[in-house]
C-alpha positions as CSV (number, residue, x, y, z in Angstrom):
1,X,0.0,0.0,0.0
2,X,1.2,3.4,-0.8
3,X,0.4,5.4,2.3
4,X,1.4,8.8,1.0
5,X,-0.5,8.3,-2.2
6,X,-3.6,7.3,-0.3
7,X,-3.3,10.2,2.2
8,X,-2.9,12.7,-0.7
9,X,-5.8,11.3,-2.5
10,X,-8.1,11.9,0.5
11,X,-6.6,15.3,1.1
12,X,-7.0,16.4,-2.5
13,X,-10.2,14.6,-3.3
14,X,-8.8,12.3,-5.9
15,X,-10.6,8.9,-6.2
16,X,-9.5,5.6,-7.5
17,X,-11.9,6.2,-10.3
18,X,-10.0,9.4,-11.3
19,X,-6.7,7.4,-11.4
20,X,-8.4,4.6,-13.4
21,X,-9.7,7.1,-15.9
22,X,-6.3,8.8,-16.2
23,X,-4.5,5.5,-16.7
24,X,-7.3,4.1,-18.9
25,X,-7.6,1.0,-16.8
26,X,-10.4,-0.6,-14.9
27,X,-11.3,0.7,-11.4
28,X,-10.5,-2.7,-9.9
29,X,-7.0,-2.8,-11.5
30,X,-6.4,0.8,-10.2
31,X,-7.5,-0.3,-6.7
32,X,-5.1,-3.2,-6.7
33,X,-2.3,-0.9,-7.9
34,X,-2.9,1.7,-5.3
35,X,-3.1,-1.0,-2.6
36,X,0.4,-2.3,-3.7
37,X,-1.0,-5.6,-5.1
38,X,0.2,-4.8,-8.7
39,X,3.1,-2.6,-9.3
40,X,2.9,0.8,-11.0
41,X,5.0,1.4,-14.1
42,X,7.1,4.6,-14.0
43,X,4.9,6.3,-16.8
44,X,1.9,5.6,-14.7
45,X,3.6,7.1,-11.6
46,X,4.3,10.4,-13.6
47,X,0.7,10.6,-14.9
48,X,-0.6,10.1,-11.3
49,X,1.6,12.7,-9.8
50,X,0.2,15.2,-12.4
51,X,-3.2,14.9,-10.8
52,X,-1.9,16.5,-7.6
53,X,-1.7,20.1,-6.8
54,X,0.7,19.9,-4.0
55,X,2.9,17.1,-2.4
56,X,3.2,15.6,-6.0
57,X,6.6,14.4,-6.2
58,X,6.9,10.7,-7.3
59,X,9.5,9.9,-4.5
60,X,6.9,11.2,-1.9
61,X,3.7,9.7,-3.3
62,X,5.1,6.2,-4.0
63,X,7.2,5.7,-0.9
64,X,5.7,4.8,2.5
65,X,4.8,1.2,1.7
């Protein structure tokens, strides 16, 4: 699980559905990725980071497993 990612999703009102839509994947797949069951690819991390207005560094969002 990516604790920082999940915390920022809550703080900045970004949903699993938003991430799924951005990445053009199913919501269930996005949920598995956010929960650390399936790894993110680097291009996906970059796209996700672009959703956040603050605290949007890849290192921050995808650390804290």
